[in-house]
Every structure is written in structure tokens, then in C-alpha cells.
C-alpha positions as CSV (number, residue, x, y, z in Angstrom):
1,M,7.9,-14.2,-9.3
2,W,11.3,-12.8,-8.5
3,Q,13.4,-16.0,-8.0
4,P,13.4,-19.4,-9.7
5,L,11.2,-22.0,-8.0
6,E,12.2,-25.6,-7.2
7,L,10.2,-28.1,-9.2
8,I,8.8,-29.8,-6.1
9,S,5.1,-30.4,-5.9
10,G,3.3,-29.0,-2.8
11,K,6.2,-27.0,-1.4
12,D,5.4,-23.4,-0.3
13,Q,8.1,-21.1,-1.7
14,P,7.8,-17.6,-0.2
15,Q,9.0,-14.6,-2.2
16,V,8.5,-10.8,-1.7
17,P,5.3,-10.6,-3.8
18,C,3.5,-13.6,-2.3
19,I,3.9,-17.3,-1.6
20,F,4.2,-19.5,-4.7
21,R,3.6,-23.3,-4.9
22,L,4.0,-25.7,-7.7
23,T,1.6,-28.7,-7.7
24,E,1.6,-31.7,-10.0
25,E,-1.5,-33.7,-10.8
26,N,-1.4,-36.5,-13.3
27,G,1.5,-35.1,-15.3
28,F,0.1,-31.5,-15.3
29,W,2.0,-28.9,-13.2
30,Y,0.3,-25.8,-11.8
31,L,1.8,-22.6,-10.5
32,D,-0.2,-21.5,-7.6
33,Q,-0.2,-18.1,-5.9
34,I,-1.1,-17.5,-2.2
35,R,-1.4,-13.8,-1.5
36,R,-1.4,-11.9,1.8
37,E,-4.3,-10.0,3.2
38,Q,-5.1,-6.7,1.5
39,Y,-5.6,-3.3,3.1
40,I,-7.4,-0.8,0.9
41,P,-7.7,2.6,2.6
42,N,-9.9,4.1,-0.2
43,E,-13.3,2.4,0.5
44,E,-14.6,3.4,-3.0
45,F,-12.4,0.7,-4.4
46,L,-13.2,-2.2,-2.0
47,N,-15.2,-4.0,-4.8
48,S,-12.9,-3.1,-7.7
49,D,-12.4,-5.7,-10.3
50,L,-8.7,-4.8,-10.2
51,L,-8.5,-6.6,-6.7
52,E,-7.8,-10.2,-6.4
53,D,-10.9,-11.9,-5.0
54,S,-9.3,-15.1,-3.8
55,K,-6.4,-15.6,-1.4
56,Y,-5.3,-18.6,-3.5
57,R,-5.3,-19.0,-7.3
58,K,-3.8,-21.2,-10.0
59,I,-1.8,-18.8,-12.3
60,Y,-0.4,-21.2,-14.9
61,S,-0.4,-24.8,-16.0
62,F,2.2,-26.7,-17.9
63,T,3.7,-30.1,-18.6
64,L,7.4,-31.1,-18.8
65,E,6.9,-32.0,-22.5
66,P,9.3,-30.0,-24.7
67,R,7.5,-27.3,-26.9
68,T,8.4,-25.3,-30.0
69,I,7.6,-21.7,-30.6
70,E,4.9,-22.8,-33.1
71,D,3.0,-24.4,-30.2
72,F,2.3,-20.9,-28.8
73,E,1.4,-19.3,-32.1
74,S,-2.4,-19.7,-32.0
75,M,-2.8,-18.4,-28.4
76,N,-0.5,-15.5,-29.2
77,T,-2.7,-14.6,-32.2
78,Y,-5.8,-14.9,-30.0
79,L,-4.3,-12.6,-27.4
80,Q,-3.3,-10.0,-30.0
81,T,-6.6,-10.0,-32.0
82,S,-9.6,-11.2,-30.0
83,P,-12.0,-8.6,-28.7
84,A,-12.3,-10.8,-25.5
85,S,-8.6,-10.4,-24.8
86,V,-7.6,-7.9,-22.2
87,F,-4.7,-6.9,-24.4
88,T,-7.0,-5.5,-27.0
89,S,-9.6,-4.0,-24.8
90,K,-7.7,-2.0,-22.2
91,S,-4.5,0.1,-22.0
92,F,-2.2,-0.8,-19.2
93,C,1.4,-0.7,-18.0
94,S,3.1,-1.7,-14.8
95,L,6.3,-1.0,-13.0
96,Q,7.8,-3.5,-10.5
97,T,9.8,-1.9,-7.6
98,P,11.6,-3.6,-4.7
99,D,8.7,-3.0,-2.4
100,G,5.7,-3.3,-4.7
101,V,4.1,-2.7,-8.0
102,H,2.5,0.3,-9.8
103,C,-0.1,-0.4,-12.4
104,L,-2.0,1.8,-14.7
105,V,-5.2,0.1,-16.1
106,G,-7.3,2.4,-18.2
107,C,-7.7,5.5,-16.0
108,T,-7.1,3.7,-12.7
109,L,-3.7,3.9,-11.1
110,T,-2.9,1.2,-8.5
111,Y,0.0,0.8,-6.1
112,R,0.5,-2.5,-4.2
113,R,3.1,-2.2,-1.4
114,F,4.1,-5.8,-0.5
115,N,3.9,-6.8,3.2
116,Y,3.1,-3.3,4.4
117,K,2.5,-4.7,7.9
118,D,1.7,-7.9,9.6
119,N,1.4,-10.1,6.4
120,T,-0.8,-7.5,4.8
121,D,-0.3,-5.6,1.4
122,L,-1.3,-2.0,1.2
123,I,-3.3,-1.3,-2.0
124,E,-3.9,2.3,-3.0
125,F,-6.1,3.4,-6.0
126,K,-6.5,6.6,-7.8
127,T,-8.8,7.4,-10.7
128,L,-7.0,9.8,-13.0
129,N,-8.7,12.8,-14.5
130,E,-8.1,14.1,-18.0
131,E,-5.3,16.4,-16.8
132,E,-3.5,13.6,-15.1
133,I,-3.9,11.4,-18.1
134,G,-2.5,14.2,-20.1
135,K,0.6,14.3,-17.9
136,L,1.1,10.6,-18.5
137,T,0.5,10.7,-22.2
138,S,2.8,13.6,-22.6
139,Y,5.5,11.3,-21.1
140,Q,4.2,8.5,-23.4
141,L,3.1,6.3,-20.6
142,M,-0.1,5.2,-22.2
143,T,1.1,1.8,-23.4
144,Y,0.0,-1.7,-24.0
145,H,1.5,-5.0,-22.9
146,V,4.5,-5.1,-25.2
147,S,4.6,-8.9,-25.9
148,S,1.0,-9.1,-27.0
149,V,0.4,-6.3,-29.4
150,P,1.5,-6.5,-33.1
151,L,4.0,-3.9,-34.2
152,H,1.7,-2.7,-37.0
153,Y,-0.7,-1.5,-34.3
154,F,1.8,1.1,-33.2
155,E,2.6,2.2,-36.7
156,E,-1.2,2.8,-37.3
157,N,-1.7,4.3,-33.8
158,P,1.5,6.3,-33.1
159,R,0.0,7.9,-30.0
160,H,0.3,4.6,-28.2
161,Q,4.1,4.2,-28.0
162,I,5.9,1.2,-26.6
163,I,8.3,2.1,-23.8
164,S,10.3,-0.1,-21.5
165,P,8.9,-0.5,-18.0
166,I,12.3,0.4,-16.7
167,K,12.2,3.7,-18.5
168,M,8.7,4.4,-17.3
169,S,9.1,7.0,-14.7
170,A,8.3,5.8,-11.2
171,Y,8.7,9.5,-10.1
172,I,5.7,10.5,-12.2
173,I,3.5,7.7,-10.8
174,K,4.5,8.5,-7.3
175,Q,3.8,12.2,-7.8
176,L,0.3,11.3,-9.0
177,F,-0.3,9.5,-5.7
178,K,1.1,12.4,-3.7
179,E,-1.3,14.9,-5.4
180,T,-4.3,13.0,-4.1
């Protein structure tokens, strides 16, 4: 989401990444996402679990009841420590650009170009080999979602350094796609 949304139930609110919609049902609000069609030129990835299956999905739910930081503590602990949490089981980082998003999940590099043509997003995948992973790790790009990993993890595992997505070099990621 790039711009604020109006708190109006049922109104489609188009933005560059997709169409967002807030819906209210019995005091619960939902942030819905409606995505464009997807074009995946590399057929090897047509069934990838990194692709969104549904054209429509509910992303978040919330109420208008005021909350304190303590209300989020148990879920934050779960996300930081549970083996079932994606934040403890996979390495990943992402870089948002004006025309899309680059994501590195494990050894798979993904680039989504928004509205590539005719209401369709272009999605390119590349599986990185050890040499390419070495290029990324030498630039300290192997990272974890910063808001979900306790600081002591990085003290105990200095190889996995936290870096700002802004400092993450888009050039390196783009070069990896060009080398395919």
C-alpha cells in the first residue's frame, strides 16, 4: 500500500501495486487486495508457492478499538520464535521500486513489475546458485525481516546482518536477472 486509504467500506481504491478495498462486517474491518493478472514467462515457476493463488484475498483485519503496544506482544513473540513462523524458517528481503518489487526468498529471486501491460503484472523468477548467493552474501544481502527477529539472533549469527532495504542494492539484484 503506497497511499493512505479512505475508511469507507466496499470502496475500490486503486494504487500502483493493486486495488485495495476496506470492508466492514459487524465491527470488524478487513483490508482486501485485488491483484491484476500475472504473466510468468519462466514456465518452471508456474506452480511456485511464491505466487499468489487468488485474485482476491483478505490481508489484514482490525477493529477501531484503541490498542496498546502490549496487545501485540504475544503475536510478536510467536512470529519471532515459532518454528511455524515464516520469519524463523526462511531468509528473505525485499526492495520496493516505483514500478515493482524485488524479493529474495531463500534461493529464489523474484521480480514483480506492476501493470506490465493490459492490467497484467510481469513476474520473473530466478533460482540462485551458490556463486550468486555468494555475491549477495558478500554484500550482506542475506537478511531477515527486521521487525520480527530479536536482536540477539544477529549477535549470535553475525553472518545474517540487518540492512536497510533502501541500502540494499537494486543494481546487484537487477544484474542477477540480466545474467540469466
